N, CA, C and O atoms as a GROMACS GRO file, in nm:
protein
  572
    1MET      N    1  10.808   2.635  11.605
    1MET     CA    2  10.753   2.711  11.692
    1MET      C    3  10.692   2.812  11.614
    1MET      O    4  10.746   2.858  11.513
    2SER      N    5  10.555   2.859  11.667
    2SER     CA    6  10.479   2.984  11.558
    2SER      C    7  10.504   3.084  11.641
    2SER      O    8  10.510   3.072  11.763
    3VAL      N    9  10.521   3.199  11.572
    3VAL     CA   10  10.543   3.344  11.581
    3VAL      C   11  10.421   3.422  11.639
    3VAL      O   12  10.320   3.419  11.569
    4VAL      N   13  10.417   3.465  11.710
    4VAL     CA   14  10.260   3.545  11.775
    4VAL      C   15  10.304   3.693  11.787
    4VAL      O   16  10.414   3.719  11.836
    5SER      N   17  10.233   3.775  11.750
    5SER     CA   18  10.237   3.924  11.794
    5SER      C   19  10.152   3.962  11.867
    5SER      O   20  10.036   3.924  11.849
    6ILE      N   21  10.185   4.046  11.969
    6ILE     CA   22  10.106   4.093  12.100
    6ILE      C   23  10.131   4.250  12.102
    6ILE      O   24  10.240   4.303  12.081
    7SER      N   25  10.028   4.307  12.126
    7SER     CA   26  10.038   4.434  12.192
    7SER      C   27  10.038   4.474  12.375
    7SER      O   28   9.964   4.428  12.462
    8MET      N   29  10.124   4.553  12.385
    8MET     CA   30  10.130   4.563  12.549
    8MET      C   31  10.184   4.735  12.533
    8MET      O   32  10.220   4.800  12.435
    9PRO      N   33  10.170   4.768  12.678
    9PRO     CA   34  10.202   4.890  12.720
    9PRO      C   35  10.317   4.942  12.716
    9PRO      O   36  10.335   4.934  12.837
   10GLU      N   37  10.445   5.005  12.664
   10GLU     CA   38  10.562   5.028  12.671
   10GLU      C   39  10.642   4.995  12.836
   10GLU      O   40  10.760   4.972  12.864
   11ALA      N   41  10.528   5.006  12.914
   11ALA     CA   42  10.576   4.981  13.064
   11ALA      C   43  10.604   4.856  13.127
   11ALA      O   44  10.682   4.820  13.216
   12LEU      N   45  10.494   4.786  13.034
   12LEU     CA   46  10.487   4.636  13.083
   12LEU      C   47  10.607   4.558  13.009
   12LEU      O   48  10.675   4.470  13.060
   13LEU      N   49  10.617   4.602  12.895
   13LEU     CA   50  10.767   4.570  12.774
   13LEU      C   51  10.868   4.598  12.885
   13LEU      O   52  10.907   4.494  12.938
   14GLU      N   53  10.907   4.682  12.921
   14GLU     CA   54  10.982   4.779  13.003
   14GLU      C   55  11.026   4.660  13.115
   14GLU      O   56  11.139   4.614  13.128
   15ARG      N   57  10.890   4.620  13.199
   15ARG     CA   58  10.923   4.538  13.291
   15ARG      C   59  10.985   4.362  13.256
   15ARG      O   60  11.040   4.276  13.326
   16ILE      N   61  10.956   4.366  13.158
   16ILE     CA   62  10.932   4.218  13.087
   16ILE      C   63  11.077   4.174  13.087
   16ILE      O   64  11.135   4.083  13.145
   17ASP      N   65  11.132   4.297  12.976
   17ASP     CA   66  11.290   4.308  12.981
   17ASP      C   67  11.376   4.308  13.098
   17ASP      O   68  11.476   4.239  13.114
   18GLY      N   69  11.319   4.401  13.186
   18GLY     CA   70  11.391   4.388  13.324
   18GLY      C   71  11.384   4.277  13.376
   18GLY      O   72  11.445   4.281  13.483
   19PHE      N   73  11.335   4.162  13.354
   19PHE     CA   74  11.270   4.068  13.467
   19PHE      C   75  11.364   3.966  13.392
   19PHE      O   76  11.448   3.905  13.459
   20ALA      N   77  11.354   3.942  13.245
   20ALA     CA   78  11.460   3.849  13.145
   20ALA      C   79  11.568   3.891  13.205
   20ALA      O   80  11.618   3.806  13.279
   21ASP      N   81  11.621   3.988  13.200
   21ASP     CA   82  11.767   4.010  13.257
   21ASP      C   83  11.826   4.012  13.394
   21ASP      O   84  11.945   4.018  13.422
   22GLU      N   85  11.738   4.008  13.464
   22GLU     CA   86  11.731   3.986  13.637
   22GLU      C   87  11.775   3.811  13.656
   22GLU      O   88  11.879   3.765  13.702
   23HIS      N   89  11.662   3.743  13.604
   23HIS     CA   90  11.650   3.613  13.600
   23HIS      C   91  11.682   3.495  13.526
   23HIS      O   92  11.647   3.377  13.526
   24GLY      N   93  11.801   3.605  13.430
   24GLY     CA   94  11.852   3.452  13.347
   24GLY      C   95  11.758   3.424  13.204
   24GLY      O   96  11.806   3.335  13.134
   25TYR      N   97  11.665   3.472  13.164
   25TYR     CA   98  11.603   3.436  13.061
   25TYR      C   99  11.660   3.464  12.933
   25TYR      O  100  11.720   3.572  12.926
   26SER      N  101  11.654   3.386  12.821
   26SER     CA  102  11.731   3.406  12.704
   26SER      C  103  11.666   3.522  12.648
   26SER      O  104  11.741   3.595  12.584
   27GLY      N  105  11.514   3.566  12.658
   27GLY     CA  106  11.468   3.712  12.621
   27GLY      C  107  11.315   3.712  12.641
   27GLY      O  108  11.286   3.623  12.720
   28ARG      N  109  11.191   3.790  12.592
   28ARG     CA  110  11.112   3.814  12.678
   28ARG      C  111  11.008   3.727  12.617
   28ARG      O  112  10.899   3.712  12.672
   29SER      N  113  11.047   3.654  12.476
   29SER     CA  114  10.925   3.558  12.446
   29SER      C  115  10.957   3.395  12.548
   29SER      O  116  10.883   3.297  12.542
   30GLU      N  117  11.083   3.405  12.634
   30GLU     CA  118  11.085   3.301  12.694
   30GLU      C  119  10.971   3.329  12.816
   30GLU      O  120  10.873   3.262  12.849
   31VAL      N  121  11.028   3.463  12.874
   31VAL     CA  122  10.932   3.510  13.004
   31VAL      C  123  10.781   3.490  12.955
   31VAL      O  124  10.723   3.389  12.995
   32VAL      N  125  10.718   3.574  12.875
   32VAL     CA  126  10.573   3.528  12.828
   32VAL      C  127  10.556   3.382  12.785
   32VAL      O  128  10.436   3.366  12.802
   33ARG      N  129  10.602   3.275  12.743
   33ARG     CA  130  10.560   3.145  12.760
   33ARG      C  131  10.589   3.080  12.839
   33ARG      O  132  10.567   2.960  12.822
   34GLU      N  133  10.659   3.129  12.977
   34GLU     CA  134  10.635   3.063  13.137
   34GLU      C  135  10.545   3.128  13.152
   34GLU      O  136  10.455   3.044  13.159
   35GLY      N  137  10.497   3.229  13.164
   35GLY     CA  138  10.393   3.304  13.220
   35GLY      C  139  10.277   3.266  13.180
   35GLY      O  140  10.200   3.238  13.271
   36THR      N  141  10.227   3.254  13.050
   36THR     CA  142  10.115   3.196  13.000
   36THR      C  143  10.097   3.074  13.068
   36THR      O  144   9.996   3.055  13.134
   37ARG      N  145  10.200   2.977  13.055
   37ARG     CA  146  10.192   2.828  13.132
   37ARG      C  147  10.169   2.832  13.244
   37ARG      O  148  10.087   2.749  13.286
   38THR      N  149  10.216   2.908  13.321
   38THR     CA  150  10.206   2.966  13.439
   38THR      C  151  10.016   2.982  13.461
   38THR      O  152   9.935   2.928  13.536
   39LEU      N  153  10.008   3.068  13.371
   39LEU     CA  154   9.826   3.127  13.362
   39LEU      C  155   9.752   2.977  13.362
   39LEU      O  156   9.668   2.936  13.441
   40LEU      N  157   9.804   2.916  13.260
   40LEU     CA  158   9.654   2.821  13.199
   40LEU      C  159   9.689   2.720  13.319
   40LEU      O  160   9.584   2.669  13.358
   41GLU      N  161   9.791   2.679  13.386
   41GLU     CA  162   9.764   2.562  13.464
   41GLU      C  163   9.739   2.593  13.606
   41GLU      O  164   9.748   2.502  13.688
   42GLU      N  165   9.707   2.723  13.647
   42GLU     CA  166   9.711   2.736  13.772
   42GLU      C  167   9.596   2.693  13.846
   42GLU      O  168   9.621   2.644  13.956
   43PHE      N  169   9.445   2.701  13.803
   43PHE     CA  170   9.369   2.619  13.873
   43PHE      C  171   9.321   2.443  13.843
   43PHE      O  172   9.224   2.380  13.883
   44GLN      N  173   9.415   2.412  13.774
   44GLN     CA  174   9.442   2.270  13.732
   44GLN      C  175   9.464   2.175  13.868
   44GLN      O  176   9.548   2.205  13.953
   45GLY      N  177   9.397   2.081  13.878
   45GLY     CA  178   9.420   1.970  14.054
   45GLY      C  179   9.404   2.005  14.120
   45GLY      O  180   9.470   1.981  14.222
   46ARG      N  181   9.271   2.121  14.120
   46ARG     CA  182   9.225   2.189  14.230
   46ARG      C  183   9.068   2.139  14.235
   46ARG      O  184   9.015   2.128  14.346
   47ASN      N  185   8.999   2.110  14.125
   47ASN     CA  186   8.878   2.026  14.144
   47ASN      C  187   8.903   1.909  14.174
   47ASN      O  188   8.950   1.842  14.081
   48ILE      N  189   8.880   1.830  14.325
   48ILE     CA  190   8.883   1.727  14.309
   48ILE      C  191   8.739   1.696  14.379
   48ILE      O  192   8.693   1.767  14.468
   49ASP      N  193   8.685   1.601  14.334
   49ASP     CA  194   8.537   1.526  14.374
   49ASP      C  195   8.477   1.649  14.361
   49ASP      O  196   8.442   1.680  14.475
   50GLY      N  197   8.446   1.736  14.284
   50GLY     CA  198   8.340   1.847  14.285
   50GLY      C  199   8.342   1.928  14.414
   50GLY      O  200   8.244   1.990  14.456
   51GLN      N  201   8.461   1.923  14.473
   51GLN     CA  202   8.516   2.009  14.648
   51GLN      C  203   8.469   2.122  14.627
   51GLN      O  204   8.473   2.151  14.508
   52LYS      N  205   8.418   2.213  14.703
   52LYS     CA  206   8.427   2.341  14.707
   52LYS      C  207   8.555   2.457  14.741
   52LYS      O  208   8.649   2.421  14.811
   53HIS      N  209   8.551   2.567  14.699
   53HIS     CA  210   8.676   2.642  14.794
   53HIS      C  211   8.593   2.765  14.817
   53HIS      O  212   8.479   2.799  14.785
   54MET      N  213   8.699   2.825  14.891
   54MET     CA  214   8.642   2.977  14.943
   54MET      C  215   8.768   3.032  14.845
   54MET      O  216   8.859   2.960  14.806
   55CYS      N  217   8.754   3.168  14.814
   55CYS     CA  218   8.850   3.263  14.751
   55CYS      C  219   8.820   3.382  14.776
   55CYS      O  220   8.702   3.416  14.777
   56THR      N  221   8.950   3.500  14.807
   56THR     CA  222   8.930   3.603  14.815
   56THR      C  223   9.002   3.677  14.624
   56THR      O  224   9.103   3.640  14.564
   57VAL      N  225   8.927   3.756  14.596
   57VAL     CA  226   8.994   3.847  14.474
   57VAL      C  227   9.004   3.982  14.509
   57VAL      O  228   8.898   4.038  14.536
   58THR      N  229   9.119   4.054  14.515
   58THR     CA  230   9.181   4.181  14.494
   58THR      C  231   9.194   4.222  14.372
   58THR      O  232   9.259   4.166  14.282
   59VAL      N  233   9.137   4.312  14.367
   59VAL     CA  234   9.091   4.388  14.204
   59VAL      C  235   9.164   4.537  14.220
   59VAL      O  236   9.129   4.605  14.316
   60VAL      N  237   9.259   4.588  14.130
   60VAL     CA  238   9.313   4.751  14.186
   60VAL      C  239   9.321   4.795  14.017
   60VAL      O  240   9.371   4.739  13.919
   61PHE      N  241   9.252   4.912  14.036
   61PHE     CA  242   9.227   4.968  13.923
   61PHE      C  243   9.234   5.150  13.926
   61PHE      O  244   9.181   5.184  14.032
   62GLU      N  245   9.276   5.261  13.856
   62GLU     CA  246   9.303   5.389  13.871
   62GLU      C  247   9.187   5.437  13.894
   62GLU      O  248   9.088   5.428  13.821
   63TYR      N  249   9.199   5.510  14.038
   63TYR     CA  250   9.063   5.611  14.088
   63TYR      C  251   8.997   5.703  13.973
   63TYR      O  252   9.062   5.783  13.906
   64CYS      N  253   8.870   5.682  13.962
   64CYS     CA  254   8.791   5.752  13.870
   64CYS      C  255   8.758   5.709  13.742
   64CYS      O  256   8.709   5.782  13.655
   65GLN      N  257   8.785   5.586  13.728
   65GLN     CA  258   8.733   5.507  13.605
   65GLN      C  259   8.608   5.450  13.572
   65GLN      O  260   8.607   5.333  13.535
   66PRO      N  261   8.522   5.502  13.578
   66PRO     CA  262   8.325   5.455  13.575
   66PRO      C  263   8.357   5.349  13.503
   66PRO      O  264   8.338   5.241  13.557
   67ALA      N  265   8.416   5.349  13.360
   67ALA     CA  266   8.392   5.193  13.301
   67ALA      C  267   8.436   5.083  13.338
   67ALA      O  268   8.379   4.978  13.308
   68VAL      N  269   8.551   5.088  13.416
   68VAL     CA  270   8.600   4.997  13.440
   68VAL      C  271   8.547   4.908  13.629
   68VAL      O  272   8.581   4.799  13.675
   69GLN      N  273   8.461   5.011  13.686
   69GLN     CA  274   8.361   5.013  13.783
   69GLN      C  275   8.247   4.958  13.743
   69GLN      O  276   8.191   4.879  13.819
   70GLN      N  277   8.185   4.992  13.606
   70GLN     CA  278   8.088   4.924  13.565
   70GLN      C  279   8.129   4.799  13.532
   70GLN      O  280   8.102   4.703  13.604
   71ARG      N  281   8.198   4.787  13.419
   71ARG     CA  282   8.248   4.643  13.366
   71ARG      C  283   8.260   4.499  13.504
   71ARG      O  284   8.215   4.385  13.510
   72LEU      N  285   8.355   4.594  13.605
   72LEU     CA  286   8.321   4.495  13.724
   72LEU      C  287   8.204   4.470  13.796
   72LEU      O  288   8.189   4.355  13.837
   73THR      N  289   8.092   4.577  13.828
   73THR     CA  290   7.965   4.523  13.855
   73THR      C  291   7.903   4.410  13.778
   73THR      O  292   7.844   4.311  13.824
   74GLY      N  293   7.933   4.451  13.619
   74GLY     CA  294   7.838   4.313  13.550
   74GLY      C  295   7.926   4.178  13.568
   74GLY      O  296   7.863   4.074  13.548
   75VAL      N  297   8.061   4.164  13.604
   75VAL     CA  298   8.114   4.042  13.620
   75VAL      C  299   8.052   4.013  13.749
   75VAL      O  300   8.011   3.897  13.747
   76ARG      N  301   8.028   4.073  13.864
   76ARG     CA  302   7.991   4.042  13.977
   76ARG      C  303   7.848   3.993  13.967
   76ARG      O  304   7.816   3.879  14.000
   77HIS      N  305   7.774   4.071  13.927
   77HIS     CA  306   7.618   4.026  13.868
   77HIS      C  307   7.601   3.920  13.796
   77HIS      O  308   7.496   3.856  13.795
   78GLU      N  309   7.749   3.878  13.699
   78GLU     CA  310   7.714   3.765  13.594
   78GLU      C  311   7.767   3.584  13.696
   78GLU      O  312   7.737   3.468  13.665
   79TYR      N  313   7.852   3.636  13.816
   79TYR     CA  314   7.887   3.514  13.912
   79TYR      C  315   7.820   3.513  14.000
   79TYR      O  316   7.878   3.445  14.085
   80ASP      N  317   7.694   3.559  14.052
   80ASP     CA  318   7.610   3.620  14.123
   80ASP      C  319   7.595   3.459  14.270
   80ASP      O  320   7.571   3.447  14.390
   81THR      N  321   7.627   3.375  14.154
   81THR     CA  322   7.572   3.238  14.265
   81THR      C  323   7.716   3.233  14.320
   81THR      O  324   7.709   3.193  14.436
   82ILE      N  325   7.818   3.254  14.292
   82ILE     CA  326   7.938   3.239  14.365
   82ILE      C  327   8.002   3.373  14.427
   82ILE      O  328   8.124   3.361  14.440
   83VAL      N  329   7.955   3.486  14.465
   83VAL     CA  330   7.998   3.584  14.457
   83VAL      C  331   7.918   3.633  14.648
   83VAL      O  332   7.810   3.691  14.658
   84SER      N  333   8.002   3.592  14.768
   84SER     CA  334   7.966   3.631  14.842
   84SER      C  335   7.944   3.765  14.928
   84SER      O  336   7.847   3.809  14.988
   85ALA      N  337   8.060   3.805  14.910
   85ALA     CA  338   8.036   3.933  14.947
   85ALA      C  339   8.176   4.012  14.841
   85ALA      O  340   8.261   3.962  14.768
   86THR      N  341   8.147   4.141  14.876
   86THR     CA  342   8.226   4.262  14.791
   86THR      C  343   8.222   4.354  14.868
   86THR      O  344   8.120   4.386  14.930
   87THR      N  345   8.378   4.432  14.878
   87THR     CA  346   8.377   4.571  14.918
   87THR      C  347   8.434   4.698  14.840
   87THR      O  348   8.477   4.647  14.736
   88HIS      N  349   8.448   4.783  14.836
   88HIS     CA  350   8.531   4.885  14.729
   88HIS      C  351   8.587   4.992  14.871
   88HIS      O  352   8.527   5.036  14.969
   89ALA      N  353   8.732   5.006  14.821
   89ALA     CA  354   8.802   5.087  14.885
   89ALA      C  355   8.881   5.167  14.791
   89ALA      O  356   8.904   5.128  14.676
   90HIS      N  357   8.941   5.326  14.858
   90HIS     CA  358   9.023   5.385  14.800
   90HIS      C  359   9.166   5.408  14.858
   90HIS      O  360   9.173   5.476  14.960
   91VAL      N  361   9.303   5.350  14.794
   91VAL     CA  362   9.442   5.389  14.813
   91VAL      C  363   9.479   5.468  14.723
   91VAL      O  364   9.467   5.483  14.601
   92GLN      N  365   9.544   5.530  14.843
   92GLN     CA  366   9.659   5.664  14.813
   92GLN      C  367   9.590   5.747  14.697
   92GLN      O  368   9.652   5.798  14.603
   93ASP      N  369   9.458   5.754  14.718
   93ASP     CA  370   9.406   5.885  14.678
   93ASP      C  371   9.425   5.870  14.487
   93ASP      O  372   9.391   5.954  14.404
   94GLN      N  373   9.497   5.721  14.460
   94GLN     CA  374   9.518   5.699  14.330
   94GLN      C  375   9.428   5.618  14.276
   94GLN      O  376   9.368   5.617  14.169
   95TYR      N  377   9.430   5.547  14.380
   95TYR     CA  378   9.358   5.353  14.333
   95TYR      C  379   9.206   5.312  14.392
   95TYR      O  380   9.163   5.342  14.504
   96CYS      N  381   9.144   5.243  14.296
   96CYS     CA  382   9.078   5.196  14.365
   96CYS      C  383   9.092   5.019  14.424
   96CYS      O  384   9.187   4.946  14.395
   97MET      N  385   9.020   4.994  14.477
   97MET     CA  386   9.034   4.819  14.526
   97MET      C  387   8.903   4.767  14.530
   97MET      O  388   8.835   4.829  14.612
   98GLU      N  389   8.845   4.682  14.476
   98GLU     CA  390   8.738   4.550  14.472
   98GLU      C  391   8.805   4.445  14.529
   98GLU      O  392   8.903   4.385  14.487
   99LEU      N  393   8.741   4.429  14.631
   99LEU     CA  394   8.759   4.316  14.727
   99LEU      C  395   8.649   4.194  14.703
   99LEU      O  396   8.536   4.242  14.717
  100TYR      N  397   8.646   4.083  14.679
  100TYR     CA  398   8.527   4.009  14.660
  100TYR      C  399   8.604   3.880  14.709
  100TYR      O  400   8.723   3.850  14.696
  101VAL      N  401   8.474   3.797  14.785
  101VAL     CA  402   8.482   3.665  14.856
  101VAL      C  403   8.377   3.609  14.758
  101VAL      O  404   8.270   3.656  14.718
  102LEU      N  405   8.453   3.468  14.727
  102LEU     CA  406   8.380   3.364  14.620
  102LEU      C  407   8.355   3.240  14.722
  102LEU      O  408   8.422   3.227  14.825
  103GLU      N  409   8.261   3.160  14.686
  103GLU     CA  410   8.268   3.013  14.766
  103GLU      C  411   8.204   2.958  14.644
  103GLU      O  412   8.097   3.010  14.611
  104GLY      N  413   8.243   2.876  14.581
  104GLY     CA  414   8.237   2.772  14.469
  104GLY      C  415   8.311   2.654  14.421
  104GLY      O  416   8.386   2.613  14.509
  105PRO      N  417   8.317   2.585  14.314
  105PRO     CA  418   8.343   2.501  14.236
  105PRO      C  419   8.502   2.570  14.171
  105PRO      O  420   8.512   2.689  14.140
  106THR      N  421   8.613   2.473  14.159
  106THR     CA  422   8.714   2.579  14.102
  106THR      C  423   8.658   2.604  13.928
  106THR      O  424   8.682   2.713  13.877
  107GLU      N  425   8.603   2.526  13.869
  107GLU     CA  426   8.568   2.626  13.723
  107GLU      C  427   8.494   2.769  13.776
  107GLU      O  428   8.528   2.875  13.723
  108ALA      N  429   8.418   2.767  13.855
  108ALA     CA  430   8.372   2.911  13.853
  108ALA      C  431   8.456   3.014  13.915
  108ALA      O  432   8.452   3.136  13.898
  109LEU      N  433   8.527   2.947  13.984
  109LEU     CA  434   8.614   3.077  14.075
  109LEU      C  435   8.741   3.094  13.928
  109LEU      O  436   8.805   3.194  13.896
  110SER      N  437   8.742   2.984  13.878
  110SER     CA  438   8.859   3.070  13.754
  110SER      C  439   8.812   3.104  13.664
  110SER      O  440   8.884   3.158  13.580
  111GLY      N  441   8.683   3.090  13.638
  111GLY     CA  442   8.603   3.159  13.539
  111GLY      C  443   8.579   3.321  13.607
  111GLY      O  444   8.556   3.405  13.521
  112PHE      N  445   8.581   3.359  13.715
  112PHE     CA  446   8.509   3.470  13.763
  112PHE      C  447   8.703   3.567  13.727
  112PHE      O  448   8.733   3.676  13.680
  113VAL      N  449   8.777   3.461  13.778
  113VAL     CA  450   8.893   3.549  13.814
  113VAL      C  451   8.971   3.563  13.646
  113VAL      O  452   9.061   3.644  13.622
  114ASN      N  453   8.925   3.486  13.566
  114ASN     CA  454   8.972   3.527  13.442
  114ASN      C  455   8.908   3.617  13.363
  114ASN      O  456   8.960   3.675  13.268
  115THR      N  457   8.799   3.629  13.400
  115THR     CA  458   8.654   3.729  13.370
  115THR      C  459   8.723   3.855  13.399
  115THR      O  460   8.730   3.944  13.315
  116VAL      N  461   8.783   3.865  13.535
  116VAL     CA  462   8.838   3.989  13.609
  116VAL      C  463   8.948   4.059  13.516
  116VAL      O  464   8.932   4.168  13.461
  117ARG      N  465   9.060   3.981  13.509
  117ARG     CA  466   9.148   3.976  13.416
  117ARG      C  467   9.162   4.057  13.281
  117ARG      O  468   9.240   4.136  13.229
  118ALA      N  469   9.031   3.986  13.248
  118ALA     CA  470   9.024   4.037  13.097
  118ALA      C  471   8.980   4.217  13.087
  118ALA      O  472   8.997   4.295  12.993
  119VAL      N  473   8.919   4.242  13.222
  119VAL     CA  474   8.855   4.415  13.203
  119VAL      C  475   8.977   4.491  13.167
  119VAL      O  476   9.089   4.492  13.218
  120PRO      N  477   8.935   4.547  13.081
  120PRO     CA  478   9.064   4.666  13.024
  120PRO      C  479   9.075   4.796  13.142
  120PRO      O  480   8.999   4.879  13.193
  121ASP      N  481   9.164   4.773  13.146
  121ASP     CA  482   9.254   4.892  13.275
  121ASP      C  483   9.239   4.847  13.378
  121ASP      O  484   9.227   4.912  13.482
  122VAL      N  485   9.236   4.711  13.364
  122VAL     CA  486   9.256   4.680  13.550
  122VAL      C  487   9.416   4.666  13.553
  122VAL      O  488   9.484   4.625  13.459
  123ARG      N  489   9.458   4.705  13.669
  123ARG     CA  490   9.589   4.706  13.669
  123ARG      C  491   9.679   4.614  13.754
  123ARG      O  492   9.801   4.626  13.749
  124ALA      N  493   9.607   4.505  13.849
  124ALA     CA  494   9.619   4.405  13.917
  124ALA      C  495   9.512   4.352  13.946
  124ALA      O  496   9.404   4.400  13.978
  125VAL      N  497   9.567   4.192  13.929
  125VAL     CA  498   9.418   4.098  14.008
  125VAL      C  499   9.521   4.000  14.084
  125VAL      O  500   9.611   3.935  14.032
  126ASP      N  501   9.487   4.006  14.211
  126ASP     CA  502   9.564   3.874  14.289
  126ASP      C  503   9.411   3.786  14.392
  126ASP      O  504   9.302   3.835  14.420
  127TYR      N  505   9.453   3.679  14.418
  127TYR     CA  506   9.352   3.582  14.490
  127TYR      C  507   9.424   3.508  14.548
  127TYR      O  508   9.544   3.490  14.527
  128SER      N  509   9.341   3.445  14.644
  128SER     CA  510   9.404   3.306  14.747
  128SER      C  511   9.268   3.237  14.758
  128SER      O  512   9.166   3.288  14.803
  129ILE      N  513   9.281   3.129  14.715
  129ILE     CA  514   9.238   3.003  14.696
  129ILE      C  515   9.231   2.893  14.868
  129ILE      O  516   9.328   2.834  14.915
  130THR      N  517   9.116   2.894  14.918
  130THR     CA  518   9.135   2.790  15.039
  130THR      C  519   9.042   2.666  15.018
  130THR      O  520   8.923   2.687  14.993
  131SER      N  521   9.085   2.553  15.025
  131SER     CA  522   8.987   2.451  14.985
  131SER      C  523   8.885   2.412  15.126
  131SER      O  524   8.918   2.430  15.243
  132LEU      N  525   8.765   2.360  15.080
  132LEU     CA  526   8.685   2.371  15.210
  132LEU      C  527   8.662   2.207  15.192
  132LEU      O  528   8.546   2.173  15.170
  133GLY      N  529   8.755   2.112  15.199
  133GLY     CA  530   8.746   1.994  15.202
  133GLY      C  531   8.692   1.941  15.344
  133GLY      O  532   8.707   2.017  15.439
  134THR      N  533   8.645   1.843  15.361
  134THR     CA  534   8.672   1.791  15.489
  134THR      C  535   8.720   1.742  15.598
  134THR      O  536   8.674   1.724  15.710
  135ASP      N  537   8.877   1.711  15.519
  135ASP     CA  538   8.960   1.639  15.604
  135ASP      C  539   9.077   1.744  15.658
  135ASP      O  540   9.125   1.744  15.771
  136SER      N  541   9.113   1.840  15.538
  136SER     CA  542   9.189   1.946  15.616
  136SER      C  543   9.185   2.046  15.519
  136SER      O  544   9.182   2.010  15.401
  137ILE      N  545   9.186   2.186  15.552
  137ILE     CA  546   9.194   2.309  15.531
  137ILE      C  547   9.329   2.337  15.426
  137ILE      O  548   9.419   2.389  15.491
  138GLU      N  549   9.351   2.324  15.342
  138GLU     CA  550   9.480   2.395  15.247
  138GLU      C  551   9.429   2.521  15.181
  138GLU      O  552   9.322   2.558  15.134
  139GLN      N  553   9.551   2.571  15.198
  139GLN     CA  554   9.529   2.735  15.148
  139GLN      C  555   9.657   2.750  15.056
  139GLN      O  556   9.769   2.713  15.089
  140HIS      N  557   9.615   2.823  14.906
  140HIS     CA  558   9.714   2.807  14.794
  140HIS      C  559   9.706   2.969  14.753
  140HIS      O  560   9.605   3.026  14.713
  141ILE      N  561   9.840   3.028  14.774
  141ILE     CA  562   9.806   3.184  14.722
  141ILE      C  563   9.873   3.170  14.581
  141ILE      O  564   9.950   3.080  14.548
  142LYS      N  565   9.840   3.255  14.519
  142LYS     CA  566   9.868   3.295  14.380
  142LYS      C  567   9.866   3.445  14.337
  142LYS      O  568   9.755   3.494  14.318
  143SER      N  569   9.953   3.505  14.324
  143SER     CA  570   9.941   3.690  14.310
  143SER      C  571   9.968   3.670  14.124
  143SER      O  572   9.971   3.769  14.051
   0.00000   0.00000   0.00000
C-alpha cells in the first residue's frame, strides 16, 4: 500500500482521531481511506439513461470572507446552465450560507459539488439529489 502525506488543520485531525476511537477504526488512515472511497463513489449509479436530477447544495463559510464569496460566484457562473436559483443568508452572525438549486445530469451536479468542495475556507458542503425520472421520484441525501 502506498503512503500519502496530506496537510490538514489540527482541529480536523483531532476530529478524525476522535471518530476513529469512537467507531473502532484502527487509526486515522482507515478513516481517511473510507471517507475517500465514499466521496469517490457518491455519484456513481445515479446517471440512468441521461436522466436529469434536481439538487440543492448548501455551502457554509465564515462571515466576512470576500475571497470565498468571490470564488463561489465564479463557480455559480461556471455552472450557469444548471443553476436554477441561489440565495445568501447570515447564520448566527458568524457564518454565511449559500444555497444553490441545480437541475441537470449527474455529471454536471457532481462537477458543481466537487468544485465547491475545493474552494478554500469553505467549512461545509451538504447536498440533496432528487431524481426527475418519469416512473418515480427518488430522493438521496448526502452530507
